[in-house]
C-alpha positions as CSV (number, residue, x, y, z in Angstrom):
1,M,21.7,19.2,16.1
2,K,17.9,19.5,15.8
3,N,15.3,18.1,18.1
4,V,12.9,16.2,15.8
5,I,9.6,14.4,16.7
6,I,8.1,11.8,14.3
7,I,4.5,10.7,14.6
8,G,4.1,7.1,13.5
9,S,6.6,4.3,13.0
10,G,5.4,3.0,9.6
11,I,8.0,2.6,6.9
12,G,8.2,6.3,6.3
13,G,8.6,7.2,10.0
14,L,11.3,4.5,10.6
15,I,13.3,5.5,7.5
16,A,13.1,9.2,8.3
17,G,14.1,8.5,11.9
18,N,17.1,6.5,10.9
19,L,18.3,9.0,8.3
20,L,17.9,11.9,10.8
21,A,19.5,10.1,13.7
22,K,22.4,9.0,11.5
23,K,23.0,12.7,10.7
24,G,23.3,13.4,14.5
25,H,19.9,14.9,15.2
26,K,18.0,14.1,18.4
27,V,15.0,12.1,17.2
28,A,12.0,10.6,19.0
29,I,9.3,8.4,17.2
30,F,5.9,8.3,18.8
31,E,3.9,5.1,17.9
32,S,0.4,4.5,19.2
33,H,0.6,0.7,18.7
34,S,2.6,-1.8,20.8
35,M,4.8,-2.7,17.8
36,P,6.5,-0.6,15.1
37,G,5.6,-0.9,11.4
38,G,2.2,0.5,10.7
39,Y,1.0,-1.2,7.5
40,T,4.5,-2.7,7.1
41,A,4.1,-5.1,10.0
42,G,2.7,-8.5,10.9
43,F,1.6,-10.6,13.9
44,Y,1.4,-14.1,15.3
45,K,-1.8,-15.9,16.3
46,K,-1.9,-19.5,17.6
47,G,1.6,-19.9,16.1
48,Y,0.6,-18.6,12.7
49,Y,2.2,-15.5,11.2
50,F,0.2,-13.1,9.1
51,E,1.0,-9.7,7.5
52,S,-0.8,-6.7,8.9
53,G,-1.0,-4.8,5.6
54,T,1.7,-4.6,3.0
55,L,2.4,-8.0,1.3
56,S,4.9,-6.8,-1.3
57,F,6.5,-3.7,-2.7
58,E,7.9,-2.4,-5.9
59,A,10.7,0.2,-6.7
60,S,13.3,-2.2,-5.2
61,A,16.2,-0.1,-6.4
62,S,15.0,2.7,-4.2
63,V,14.2,0.5,-1.2
64,F,17.5,-1.3,-1.4
65,K,19.4,2.0,-1.7
66,A,17.6,3.3,1.5
67,M,18.5,0.1,3.4
68,K,22.1,0.4,2.3
69,D,22.2,4.1,3.3
70,I,20.9,3.2,6.7
71,G,23.2,0.2,7.0
72,V,20.7,-2.6,7.4
73,F,20.5,-4.1,3.9
74,E,22.4,-7.3,4.8
75,K,20.2,-7.9,7.7
76,I,16.9,-8.1,5.7
77,N,16.1,-11.1,3.6
78,F,14.4,-9.6,0.5
79,V,12.9,-12.2,-1.9
80,R,11.1,-11.8,-5.2
81,Q,7.4,-12.2,-5.2
82,R,5.8,-14.3,-7.9
83,M,2.1,-14.1,-8.8
84,R,-0.2,-16.5,-10.4
85,F,-3.3,-15.3,-12.3
86,V,-6.3,-17.5,-12.5
87,S,-9.6,-17.3,-14.4
88,E,-11.9,-19.6,-16.3
89,D,-9.9,-18.6,-19.4
90,F,-6.3,-18.8,-18.2
91,D,-4.0,-19.9,-15.4
92,G,-0.4,-18.8,-15.4
93,T,2.5,-17.4,-13.4
94,P,4.2,-15.0,-15.8
95,E,7.8,-14.3,-15.3
96,N,7.7,-11.0,-17.2
97,Y,5.4,-8.7,-19.1
98,D,5.8,-10.6,-22.4
99,D,4.8,-13.9,-20.6
100,Y,1.7,-12.1,-19.4
101,K,0.8,-10.9,-22.9
102,K,1.3,-14.4,-24.3
103,M,-1.1,-15.8,-21.6
104,I,-3.8,-13.3,-22.5
105,Y,-3.4,-13.8,-26.3
106,S,-3.6,-17.6,-25.8
107,A,-6.8,-17.2,-23.8
108,F,-8.6,-14.9,-26.2
109,P,-7.4,-15.8,-29.7
110,S,-10.5,-14.4,-31.4
111,D,-9.8,-10.9,-29.9
112,K,-6.3,-10.7,-31.4
113,E,-6.9,-7.4,-33.1
114,K,-8.3,-5.7,-30.0
115,L,-5.4,-7.1,-27.9
116,D,-2.9,-5.8,-30.5
117,A,-4.4,-2.3,-30.1
118,V,-4.5,-2.2,-26.3
119,F,-1.0,-3.7,-25.9
120,S,0.4,-1.4,-28.5
121,D,-0.7,1.6,-26.4
122,L,0.3,0.0,-23.1
123,D,3.8,-0.6,-24.5
124,K,4.0,3.1,-25.3
125,I,2.9,4.1,-21.8
126,A,5.4,1.7,-20.3
127,G,8.3,4.0,-21.3
128,L,7.0,6.6,-18.8
129,M,8.0,4.5,-15.8
130,G,11.6,5.3,-16.3
131,N,14.4,2.9,-15.4
132,V,13.1,0.7,-12.5
133,D,16.7,-0.4,-12.0
134,E,17.6,3.0,-10.7
135,P,16.5,4.7,-7.5
136,M,13.9,7.5,-7.6
137,P,15.4,11.0,-8.0
138,F,13.7,12.0,-4.7
139,L,16.3,9.9,-2.8
140,Y,19.1,12.2,-3.9
141,S,20.0,15.9,-3.5
142,G,22.0,18.5,-5.4
143,L,23.8,17.5,-8.6
144,K,23.1,13.8,-8.1
145,M,19.4,14.5,-8.0
146,L,19.7,16.5,-11.3
147,T,21.7,13.7,-12.9
148,S,19.1,11.1,-11.9
149,M,16.4,13.2,-13.4
150,L,18.1,13.5,-16.8
151,P,16.4,10.5,-18.3
152,Y,13.0,11.9,-17.4
153,I,13.9,15.3,-18.7
154,L,15.1,13.8,-22.1
155,S,11.9,11.9,-22.5
156,G,9.9,15.1,-21.7
157,P,8.2,15.6,-25.1
158,K,7.1,12.0,-25.2
159,Q,5.8,12.2,-21.6
160,M,3.9,15.4,-22.4
161,K,2.2,13.8,-25.4
162,L,1.2,10.6,-23.6
163,T,0.2,12.5,-20.4
164,K,-2.1,14.7,-22.5
165,L,-3.7,11.5,-23.9
166,Y,-3.9,9.4,-20.8
167,G,-3.0,11.6,-17.8
168,N,-6.6,12.1,-16.6
169,M,-8.0,8.8,-17.9
170,T,-9.1,6.0,-15.6
171,S,-8.4,2.3,-16.3
172,S,-12.1,1.9,-17.1
173,E,-12.1,4.6,-19.6
174,F,-8.9,3.2,-21.1
175,A,-10.4,-0.3,-21.4
176,A,-13.6,1.0,-22.9
177,Q,-11.7,2.3,-25.9
178,Y,-10.9,-1.3,-26.9
179,F,-13.5,-3.6,-25.4
180,E,-17.3,-3.7,-24.9
181,K,-18.3,-2.9,-21.3
182,D,-18.9,-5.9,-19.1
183,S,-17.0,-8.1,-21.5
184,K,-14.3,-10.3,-20.0
185,L,-11.5,-8.3,-21.5
186,F,-13.0,-5.0,-20.3
187,K,-13.2,-6.4,-16.8
188,L,-9.6,-7.7,-17.0
189,F,-8.0,-4.5,-18.2
190,S,-10.2,-2.2,-16.1
191,G,-10.0,-4.3,-13.0
192,F,-6.3,-4.5,-12.4
193,G,-5.2,-2.8,-9.1
194,Y,-7.3,-0.1,-7.5
195,P,-10.7,0.8,-8.9
196,D,-10.4,3.3,-11.8
197,M,-6.7,3.9,-11.2
198,P,-4.8,6.0,-13.8
199,A,-4.6,4.5,-17.2
200,M,-0.9,5.7,-17.1
201,F,-0.3,3.0,-14.5
202,G,-0.9,0.3,-17.0
203,S,2.7,0.9,-17.6
204,G,3.3,-0.7,-14.2
205,L,2.4,-4.2,-15.6
206,S,6.0,-4.7,-16.6
207,A,7.4,-3.9,-13.2
208,M,4.7,-6.1,-11.5
209,F,6.3,-9.2,-12.9
210,T,10.0,-8.3,-12.5
211,D,10.1,-5.9,-9.5
212,Y,7.8,-7.1,-6.8
213,W,9.4,-8.1,-3.6
214,T,8.6,-9.2,-0.1
215,V,10.5,-10.0,3.1
216,K,11.1,-13.7,3.8
217,D,11.0,-13.3,7.5
218,G,7.8,-11.2,7.3
219,M,7.2,-7.4,7.1
220,Q,7.4,-7.2,10.9
221,S,11.0,-8.3,10.9
222,W,11.8,-5.4,8.5
223,A,10.1,-2.9,10.8
224,N,11.9,-4.5,13.8
225,I,15.3,-4.2,12.2
226,L,14.8,-0.6,11.3
227,A,13.5,0.1,14.9
228,E,16.5,-1.6,16.5
229,N,18.9,0.3,14.2
230,F,17.2,3.6,15.1
231,K,17.6,2.9,18.8
232,K,21.3,2.0,18.3
233,L,21.7,5.5,16.7
234,A,20.4,6.9,20.0
235,G,16.9,7.4,18.6
236,D,14.0,7.2,21.1
237,L,11.2,4.9,20.0
238,K,8.1,5.5,22.2
239,L,5.6,2.6,21.8
240,N,2.0,2.8,23.1
241,S,2.4,6.5,22.8
242,Y,-0.6,8.1,21.0
243,V,0.0,11.8,20.1
244,D,-3.2,13.6,20.8
245,K,-2.0,17.1,19.7
246,I,0.6,18.8,17.6
247,I,1.5,22.0,19.5
248,T,2.1,25.2,17.6
249,K,3.4,28.7,18.5
250,N,3.5,31.7,16.2
251,G,2.5,29.6,13.3
252,A,5.1,27.0,13.7
253,A,5.1,23.4,15.1
254,V,7.0,23.4,18.5
255,G,6.2,19.9,19.8
256,V,3.5,17.4,20.6
257,S,1.3,16.4,23.5
258,C,1.1,12.7,24.5
259,K,-0.5,11.4,27.7
260,N,-0.9,14.9,29.0
261,T,2.8,15.6,28.7
262,F,4.3,18.2,26.3
263,Y,7.4,17.2,24.3
264,D,9.2,20.1,22.6
265,A,10.7,19.9,19.1
266,D,12.4,22.0,16.4
267,Y,10.6,20.0,13.8
268,V,7.6,17.7,13.8
269,I,7.2,15.1,11.1
270,S,3.8,13.4,10.7
271,A,4.5,10.0,9.3
272,S,0.8,9.3,9.4
273,D,-2.6,10.2,7.9
274,Y,-2.6,13.6,6.3
275,K,-6.2,14.3,7.0
276,K,-6.0,13.5,10.7
277,T,-2.7,15.4,11.0
278,L,-4.2,18.7,9.9
279,L,-7.9,18.3,10.8
280,K,-7.6,16.5,14.1
281,L,-4.1,16.6,15.7
282,L,-3.2,20.2,14.9
283,D,-4.0,22.4,17.9
284,D,-4.7,25.6,15.9
285,K,-6.9,25.0,12.8
286,S,-6.8,28.7,11.9
287,L,-3.3,28.0,10.5
288,I,-4.9,26.0,7.7
289,P,-6.8,28.2,5.2
290,Q,-10.5,27.3,5.2
291,A,-10.5,26.4,1.5
292,L,-7.7,23.9,2.1
293,Q,-9.5,22.5,5.2
294,D,-12.6,21.9,3.0
295,N,-10.4,20.3,0.3
296,I,-8.7,18.0,2.7
297,D,-12.0,17.0,4.4
298,R,-13.7,16.0,1.1
299,A,-10.6,14.5,-0.6
300,A,-11.1,10.8,-1.4
301,V,-8.8,8.2,0.1
302,S,-7.7,4.9,-1.4
303,E,-10.0,1.9,-0.8
304,A,-9.5,-0.4,2.2
305,F,-9.2,-4.1,2.3
306,F,-11.1,-6.9,4.0
307,T,-8.7,-9.6,5.0
308,V,-9.4,-13.1,6.3
309,Y,-6.6,-14.8,8.3
310,L,-6.6,-18.6,8.3
311,G,-4.4,-21.1,10.2
312,L,-4.6,-24.4,8.4
313,N,-4.0,-28.0,9.5
314,M,-2.5,-28.5,6.0
315,S,1.1,-28.7,5.2
316,N,2.8,-26.2,2.9
317,E,3.5,-28.9,0.4
318,E,-0.2,-29.8,0.2
319,L,-1.3,-26.2,0.0
320,G,1.4,-25.6,-2.6
321,K,-0.3,-28.3,-4.8
322,Y,-3.2,-26.0,-5.2
323,M,-1.6,-22.5,-4.8
324,K,1.6,-23.3,-6.8
325,V,3.1,-19.9,-5.7
326,P,2.5,-17.9,-2.5
327,H,0.4,-15.2,-4.2
328,V,-2.6,-16.0,-6.3
329,F,-5.0,-13.6,-8.0
330,P,-8.3,-15.0,-9.3
331,L,-9.4,-12.5,-11.9
332,E,-13.1,-13.2,-12.1
333,V,-16.0,-11.3,-10.5
334,K,-19.6,-12.4,-10.5
335,P,-22.5,-10.6,-12.2
336,G,-23.6,-7.6,-10.2
337,Y,-20.2,-6.9,-8.8
338,D,-19.9,-3.1,-8.1
339,I,-17.1,-1.7,-6.0
340,Y,-19.0,1.5,-5.6
341,N,-22.2,-0.1,-4.2
342,S,-21.9,0.2,-0.5
343,E,-25.4,-1.1,0.1
344,D,-25.0,-4.5,-1.7
345,G,-25.3,-7.0,1.2
346,E,-24.1,-9.8,-1.2
347,F,-20.9,-8.0,-2.3
348,F,-18.6,-10.6,-0.9
349,S,-20.2,-13.4,-2.8
350,K,-19.5,-11.5,-6.1
351,T,-16.0,-10.3,-5.6
352,S,-12.8,-12.3,-6.2
353,A,-10.4,-12.7,-3.3
354,S,-6.6,-12.9,-3.7
355,L,-4.8,-15.6,-1.8
356,Y,-1.5,-15.2,0.0
357,S,0.4,-17.7,2.1
358,P,3.1,-16.3,4.4
359,S,4.1,-19.9,5.3
360,M,4.8,-20.7,1.6
361,V,7.3,-17.8,1.6
362,N,8.8,-19.1,4.9
363,P,7.7,-22.3,6.6
364,K,8.6,-20.8,10.0
365,H,5.4,-18.7,9.6
366,A,3.3,-21.7,10.7
367,P,3.6,-24.6,13.1
368,R,5.4,-27.7,11.7
369,G,3.2,-29.5,9.2
370,K,0.7,-26.6,9.0
371,S,0.3,-23.5,6.9
372,S,-1.0,-19.9,7.0
373,L,-3.3,-18.3,4.5
374,M,-4.7,-14.8,3.9
375,L,-7.7,-14.0,1.7
376,Q,-8.1,-10.4,0.7
377,T,-10.3,-8.1,-1.4
378,I,-10.9,-4.4,-1.9
379,V,-14.3,-3.3,-0.4
380,P,-16.7,-0.4,-1.1
381,Y,-16.4,2.6,1.2
382,H,-18.5,2.3,4.3
383,W,-20.0,-1.0,3.3
384,M,-23.5,-1.7,4.9
385,N,-23.7,1.6,6.9
386,N,-19.9,1.4,7.6
387,W,-20.1,-2.2,8.9
388,G,-23.2,-1.9,11.1
389,G,-23.3,1.8,12.0
390,G,-21.6,1.2,15.3
391,D,-23.8,-1.7,16.4
392,K,-21.3,-4.4,17.6
393,E,-23.7,-7.2,17.1
394,V,-24.4,-6.2,13.5
395,Y,-20.7,-5.6,12.9
396,G,-20.0,-9.2,14.1
397,Q,-22.7,-10.6,11.8
398,L,-21.4,-8.7,8.8
399,K,-17.9,-9.7,9.4
400,K,-18.8,-13.3,9.7
401,K,-20.9,-13.2,6.5
402,A,-18.0,-11.6,4.6
403,M,-15.5,-14.0,6.0
404,D,-17.7,-17.1,5.1
405,A,-18.2,-15.8,1.5
406,M,-14.4,-15.3,1.1
407,I,-13.7,-18.8,2.4
408,D,-16.3,-20.2,0.0
409,S,-14.6,-18.5,-2.8
410,A,-11.1,-19.7,-1.9
411,S,-12.4,-23.3,-1.5
412,R,-13.0,-23.4,-5.2
413,L,-9.2,-23.3,-5.6
414,I,-8.3,-25.3,-2.5
415,P,-10.6,-28.3,-2.1
416,G,-11.2,-29.3,1.6
417,L,-10.1,-25.8,2.8
418,K,-12.9,-25.5,5.3
419,E,-12.2,-28.8,7.0
420,C,-8.5,-27.7,7.6
421,I,-9.2,-24.4,9.3
422,E,-7.8,-24.3,12.9
423,Y,-7.8,-20.6,13.3
424,K,-9.7,-17.8,11.6
425,D,-10.3,-14.2,12.0
426,A,-10.7,-11.1,9.8
427,A,-9.8,-7.4,9.6
428,T,-12.3,-4.9,8.2
429,P,-11.6,-1.3,7.2
430,L,-12.6,-0.3,10.7
431,T,-9.9,-2.7,12.0
432,Y,-7.3,-1.1,9.8
433,E,-8.3,2.4,10.8
434,R,-8.1,1.5,14.5
435,F,-4.6,0.2,14.2
436,T,-3.1,2.6,11.6
437,H,-5.3,5.7,12.1
438,N,-5.7,5.9,8.3
439,T,-9.0,7.5,7.4
440,D,-11.5,4.8,6.5
441,G,-8.7,2.3,6.7
442,A,-7.1,3.6,3.5
443,S,-4.6,1.1,2.3
444,S,-2.4,3.5,0.2
445,A,-3.1,7.1,1.1
446,W,-5.2,9.1,-1.3
447,S,-7.5,7.8,-4.0
448,W,-5.8,6.3,-7.1
449,N,-8.6,7.7,-9.3
450,P,-7.0,10.5,-11.3
451,K,-10.4,12.4,-11.3
452,K,-10.3,12.4,-7.4
453,K,-6.8,13.4,-6.9
454,F,-5.7,15.7,-4.0
455,Y,-2.4,16.7,-5.5
456,K,-2.3,18.2,-9.0
457,N,0.8,16.1,-9.9
458,I,0.3,12.5,-8.9
459,M,4.0,11.8,-9.0
460,S,5.1,14.8,-6.9
461,V,6.3,14.5,-3.3
462,N,4.6,17.0,-1.0
463,I,6.1,17.1,2.5
464,E,5.3,20.7,3.3
465,T,2.2,21.9,5.2
466,P,0.9,25.5,5.9
467,V,2.5,25.1,9.3
468,K,6.1,26.0,9.6
469,N,8.4,23.1,10.6
470,L,5.6,20.6,10.3
471,Y,6.2,18.1,7.5
472,I,4.4,15.0,6.1
473,G,6.8,12.1,6.2
474,S,4.5,9.2,5.2
475,C,3.0,7.8,2.0
476,W,0.4,10.6,2.3
477,A,3.0,13.0,0.8
478,M,2.3,11.3,-2.6
479,Q,-1.0,10.8,-4.3
480,I,-0.6,7.1,-4.8
481,G,1.3,6.4,-1.5
482,G,2.6,2.9,-0.9
483,V,6.2,2.0,0.1
484,P,7.8,4.1,-2.6
485,G,5.7,7.2,-1.5
486,A,6.7,6.7,2.1
487,L,10.3,6.3,1.1
488,A,10.4,9.4,-1.0
489,A,8.7,11.5,1.7
490,A,11.2,10.2,4.4
491,Y,14.2,11.2,2.3
492,Q,12.8,14.6,1.5
493,C,12.1,15.3,5.2
494,A,15.6,14.2,6.1
495,Q,17.1,16.4,3.4
496,R,15.1,19.5,4.5
497,I,16.2,19.3,8.2
498,K,19.9,20.4,8.2
């Protein structure tokens, strides 16, 4: 039996904790917040439930396998997430990739030849995603892992060819091959997902329509179920317990410091921000080569979100007349929109905000006869001197300005929205950083831009650090992070600790 300390109770920390406790190890999870979950969490305000971060996830085969391995699958009400796409040219809720293509073809009939070309290449790239109906190989070990990797190995020559063509290409560069810059179709094909994400991830369009899921009872219920199961396995969940130092001896992690108390461990798993783990929490920075320290310090992280939370005096039925489905993506941005312009004070009047209603997923997420609504958009790094440069009054003014602009935008889809608002608040990137400790409020670990990658291989799982017995067990172990990244890291950590 090993003594293991996990820093952070996000999805990676909770899964690693459960897997290790189930193997008979002595495990303690230290969580700085009052509730478990990290980005996979939620909260109630005035009777309205809102998600804290993660709204949905993909790679369901991997997630479901993990929950079955832990023994909690039957306790979690996973439901498919449907998405509606709206612009001045189209409005549809595709059931699959082919439906999406038909919607785009119908909206732009005069651009058929260009669409034929772009979808022909996207179809080829789609094969690289592997079989989404099978768990990731990272969730296995030994012969089973090799067997699960066989399809990837057999498609190796094809993968190498397409990787050479598109591996270091951004979505903007990909779209520019087919459409004029600033055209509607250029914005559509370059603006999906994170800014300038890998062109290779265009292959994810297929999975987006068939393999996106959420939790009917809210992400917090998922975290709570994992936390309770961890405690039943004799795991020690320490809430309101911020780890201020990772303690090392002779080049190896030997424990952590929390509230001026030392806790010893055979292994320390940081299920949290990679940058802060090695540059802030580690007690001996000399263990990290200076070149790596510099690389970590300057490495770009994924963009953060600005989220508006609204409690509405509007029934779910009435809201549903306008929303149609719980998750709506308006795909139009105004002239002058630039995700890289941190000094544009009018940014929020130019961006498009996605809409998500937790109460349309589950009516219990709002008081009877009412509904909950979230408005969300990706924002430039350090917008407006990082939201006021530390001036609380300016911060409040900027937050209100952004919130009002987002509500104005959503009002175009939901008439009378403003008159129905009973509760409203918002989370900025600073809010997310304060609660998750992710650098700049990063929403999905490192940058998705292939030209700014921290790891050479964007699909690799990197749990090891230069410090012996200190592992990364969060989404930061993979370049693109997310729930699949956290899951893969958790399994790799559990496999490494015998």
